[in-house]
N, C-alpha and C positions, 0 to 999 in steps of 0.2 A: 411604074405604072403609075402618071400623075393626074389626075384631073380636077379639072373645074367648078368655083364656088358657087353657089345655087345662083342663076342670076331670075329675071322674074319669066326669061320667053323657057318652054323643053325643048331640049333635046328632040325631035321625036321622029329621026333619023333607027332602021333597027342595028342591031351590030351581033355582030356573034353572039354564042354562045359563049362560046370560048376566050370569050375578052370579060365575061362579066368579074366584079372582083372576086377572086380568093384570100384565104386566110392567111395576113404574110403581108399587104401594100398595101402602102399608103392609101389606094384608093379607099379598104376595107374595113384599114382603119379607120377614113376621116368617118366611114356610115357609122360606121359600131359608135366614133363619139356621138354624132348627132342625131344616133337614134336612142340611145344610152338618157342624152340628157332631154330626149322627144320622152322618153318613158320616166323621168324627174320631171321635168314640170307638166305634163297629165297626170299624173296619178297626186302630185303634192296637189293642186285642183282640185282632183275629186272626190278625194276622204283627208278632206283639210277641221273637215266638220266633226267630224267620227269621235277624236278625242275627248272634242268638247260636249260631248251630245249632257253628258250631265251639266254639264255649267248650264244647255242651255235649259234643261231642266226646271233649272233652280230661278235662270233669269227668268223666264217665259211664263213659269209655271206650270210647265205640261207633262205628260206623261210620259215610259225610256221607250214605250211603241211609236208617238209622237214625236218626242225629239228627233226618231231614229233616221225619220223620211226626209231633213237636213242632209240627210247620204242614200237616201235610196231616190227624192223625187231629181235629182240631178244626175243618178247614174241613170233612172228609166228612159227621163229626158232624153240623155245620149244615148242610150236603146234606138229611141222614134229616130235617131238624128242620123243613125250609121248606114245604114243602107243609101239614104239619100244623097249621103256625105260623099261613100264610095263612086256612086256614078256620075256627080262629077267631078273625081277625077279620070275618071273616065276621060273627059273634055274636056278639062283647060289645065292636065296634070296636076299630077302625085307633089313634084311638089307642092306646089302653089298652097292648094288645098292646104298641107297637111303647118304652111306659111300661115298660112292666115288664122287658122286656127287658135294655134300658140299663141297669138299674137290676141286675137282677141279675147280669148278666158279669160290670161297673165292680165290685160288692164279690169276686164267686170270682177276676177277675182280683189282688186285693190280697193273697190266697193263696197263690195261685201258691209265688212265691217259698219258702213254706217244704217246699215238695214232698222227701220226704226220697231219692227212691229216682228216677232214669227213667223206674222203671212210672209210681210217682205224679204227675208230673208230667204225663205223658199223659194220664192216667185226668183229670187236671181242665182237662186241656184239653178233655177229650172232651165232658168235661160245660159248660166253657163256648162248648167250641159249640155247645152245645144250645139252650141259653141266650139267646145271638147272635142264636140261627134269627129272631127277633119284628120286628129291626127291618131290617130288607135283604127280609123276606116283606112289610112290607106299607109298608113306603116309597115302592115304586116307584105302588104301587096309590092311596094317600094321593094323592101328586100328580098321577094322574092325575081322578080324583077334584073333587081341589080346584082344582089351577087349567085356566086355558080353553087351549083348544087350541090358541090361536096363539103360547101363554106356557109353552107341554110344555114344549117342546127348552132350554128357557135352565132352564126350576126343574131337568129332568133334569141340562144339564148341574152347574149350581153343587153337587146332590147326590154327584154324580160327583168332582167339585173335591175336596169334602171326603174324600169316599174315597180321592182321592189322596194328601192332605195324611195324613189320618188312617192310610196303609200309609207316608207318608217316617217319618213322628214312631213312629209302632210299629216303627223299624230304627232311626234314628236315634236319639231319646234314648238307647235302653239300650246302643247301640254306644257312645254317647259315653263313660255312665257304665262301660264295660267296663275300660276301658284303668286306673280309677286305683280298680278293687273287684274283684266278685266277679261272675257272672253274671244270678248273687239279689237285688241289689239293682238291675243293671239290668232284669232282669222288675219291681222295687217301684217302679224312677221310671216306669214306663211304664206303668205301672196306676195308680198318681198324674194321666197323665195323662189317662187314658181316665177316668177321674170327674170331674176338672174339662170335661173334656166334652160325660158324660151328663148333669150341671149343670146348666150353660148351653144341652142339649137341653131336657128336663125344664121348666124354665121362661119358652122363647119359644115353642113346639109350637101351634101356635090346636087350639081340636076340630076334630074334624067336621060339614061343616057337608052337607055332598052323598053320605054315610055311609047304605046302609039298613041293617038287619040283616036277614039269610038265614039260614035253617037248614045245620048243619052235618055234620044226618044223613050217615054211611061213603055211598049212594047218591045221594044231589046231588051230591057230593067227587067220588064216581068219575064220574060224567054230566057234571060241568066240566072235570076232568081229559080226557074222552075226547074233552068240544066242540073242546076249542083238540089234540091232538093232531091233528084230522081234518083241521087246518088244514095242509097245508104251508107256506105261505110262516110261520105260526109254529113249526112245525117244525125249518125252515132255521135261525131263528133263537133257535135250543132249541144247534143243534148249533155253533153260529159262541158264542153262549159258553163253551158246554164246552169246544175246539180256542184259543182263544182265552185265556183267564185260564188250562187250560192246560199251553198255553207259557210264557203271561209268568209265571207261577209258580215253573218251571222255571230258567228265566233265575237269576230271583232266587234263590233258592234255592240253587244253584253256583258263582253269583257271587262269594261271597268265599272259599272253599276253593279259584280258580283265582288270585285275588290276594294269598292271603296264601301261597302256593309262589311259586316263584324259575317265573322270573326277576325275579318282582316285586317279593313279600315283606314285601307293608305291613304296615301293622300293624292293628288290629281296629278300633282307631278308626280309621283312617284306610281302610280299607274301609267302615265305616260311614257313611261322607262322601259315598261311591257313593250311596247310595239318596236323596241331591241331587234326581238326577234326576230325579226322584217330581215335581218341581214342572213338567217338562215333560207329563204328567197334568195337572197340576192347571189349567194351561190349555187347554193340543187341548184335552177335556173340555171344557170354557166353552165354549171357540170353535165350536167342535165345531159345538157346542148348536144356535148360532146359525144357522152355517153350514146344515145339515139342517131349519133350519125355511125356510132360504131359497130353498136350492138340490137339496135334492132328498137322503134319507137317503142311496140305493145311490151316488146317486155322491161321497159323502162317507164314506163307509164303507168303497172300495173301490178307496179314495186315503191312506184310514187302514191297512188292511190292506197295504194296498203301499210304506207307512216305516214299515211296525212293520218286513216282511223287509228294506228293502232294511239298516236298522242290525242284524238278527239278523246279514250278512251281511258284514259294518262290520267285527262284534267277532272273525273270525279272527281274523290276525295278531297275536303279543304284542306292538304295539307299544299304551302305555296310551293315549296320544289318539284312537286307531284305536278304545279298547276303550271311554270314556267317551263321543266321536262317539255309537258303533254302538249306546252303549244308550243313550242320550237320545232318538235317533231312531225306536227304539223300543220304548223305554215314552209316548211322548208318541202315535208311531201304537194302542197296544190301550189305550190308554183314551179317545179319542179312537173310535172304531168301538166297546166298551165304550158309551159319553156314548148314540150314534147308537142302539143297537141292544137300549137298552132303554128311548127311549120309542117306537122302534116298537113293542116290542110293546106297549106300554101307547094306543099310536094304532091298532094290529089291534083287538084284545082290546075289542071294544068292553061285553064282559060278561065279570062272574066278570073280574075286573082280576086281582084278587089273586090268582088261581088260575094264571093268566096268567105275570104274575111273576114265583108263587113256583118256572112250572115253567123258569122262561130261568135262574133262579136256583140251580136243581136243578143246573141243564145247569152251567152255572158254575160251585158251588163240587164239584160230582163231574172236572169237569174239573180243580179244582184240586188236592187232594186226589190222583185217578188218576194223571191223568197229569204233579201235581209228585211223587209218590212212583216211577212207573215210570224218565221220566226218569235217578235219578241212578244205574240200571243201567248207563244208557246210558257217564255221569261216569264210571264204575267202569270200565268195560268203552274205548273208546275221548276218556278228557277231552274238554273242550269243542267239538272240531270233533265229536263223536260227538253230545252232546243240540245245535249246532249243525243239526243233517243234523236230527233228529227234530222236531224246533220248525221246522224249515223248510218242513218234508213239512205238518204240523196248519196252516200258512196253506195252503198251495199249496190244499189243500182248503178252509179258511175262504172263499179269493179265490172261490175255482168256487160257493160256499153264496152268496157277494152276487151274483155273476156272474145265476146263474140268481132269485135275488131282484128283483132288476133288469128282468130279461126278463116275472116276472113282473108287477111294479109297475104302475101307473096313472103313467108321468116327470109329471107334473104334481106329483104329491104325493110321492111315492118317487125 
C-alpha cells in the first residue's frame, strides 16, 4: 500500500477501518519512522537541560532545586498547552499542528544558548514548552486513527522508543560537549540535533486519511474532556502517567548531583554516559508494545511497574555497579509501562481521542513538572535515600492503580 507524503491540506474523507495501516506495509513503516523522529526531536528539546543542571548551578549560582526548574518549567507549560493543542488539531488537522510545533520549537532551541541570565533561560524554556505541546498532544491520536488496532501497540511502542532515544540524545549530546566547552555550546549542540530530527519528521510524515475536522468551541471541548473524566479506567491511566513520569524525572534530575559528589566524584562527561541507560527504554517500550498486543496490557504493566520499583531500590547503596544496574531496570520498567499506558488510552477512548491523549499527557507532564520540582526538597533534606523513599511511594500507588485496572478490564484484551 502506498501513502502520499504530508501536504498542507488534510484529507478529511473517512475511510474504512480495514484500510488503516498494518505492520509490514509501506504506510505503516513511514508512519513509524515519522513518529519515531517526532519523539526524538520533542524529547531532545524537552530534556536538553537535564544533564546540564550541575553546570547551570555553577554558572548562575543557583541551588539544585532551582536549577531543576530548567526542566520543570518546560514540562509544566507543555502540560498546560497540551489540551488546547489537541483542540486545535481537531479543527485544523493532526499533521498541521505537529508540523508547526516541531518546526517552531526547533528554532527556539537554537536561540536558548544566548540567554544572558537564568531568568531569561527559564523564560525561553517556558516558551519552548508551549511550542513543543503540539507533537505529544496529537501523536497518540494520529496513530490511533491511522494505524489498525492489531498493530497499534507496535506503532505506539516505536513512537515511545523515539522518545527514549530523544531523551538519551538530549542528555548525552550536551554532557559530551560540556567537558570541552561551556553549557551554552552543549545546549546549542542539542538544539542542532533536534533540528535534524525535525527535518526527518517533516519529510516522512504521511498525511491523515481518517481525520474528520470537528468544532473546537469551548463548550464542545469541555464536554469532550468531561466525558473522558467520567471514565474510571481512563482516570486511572491519567493518574498513572502523573505518578510514573514524576518519579522518573525525579531520579534523573538528581542522579547527576549524586554521582558528581563523594564517594564517586565523576566528571560531567562521565555522568552524562549514565544516560545511555535510556537505551533500556528504547528496547523495553517496543517489546512491551508487542507483548501487550498479545498477552494483555494489565499483565504487561504490572510487570513493568514492579521492575521499575525493584531497580529503584537497588540504587540505594553507594556502589556504582549497583546504581547502574538499578537505573537500567528502573528506566526499562518505566518506558515499558508508559508505552502500554499510551496505547491503552487510545484503545479505551473510541471517540475524541485527541482530548483523551491530551489528558493523559497533561497528567504525564504535570507529574514531571510538579513531582520533579518537589522531590528536589526531599533530595536536599535526606539525600538519595529520601528521594528513593518518595519515588517508591509513587510507584506503590501506581501498582495499586494497575491492579484496579486489571480487575475492571476484560482479561482477553487487557
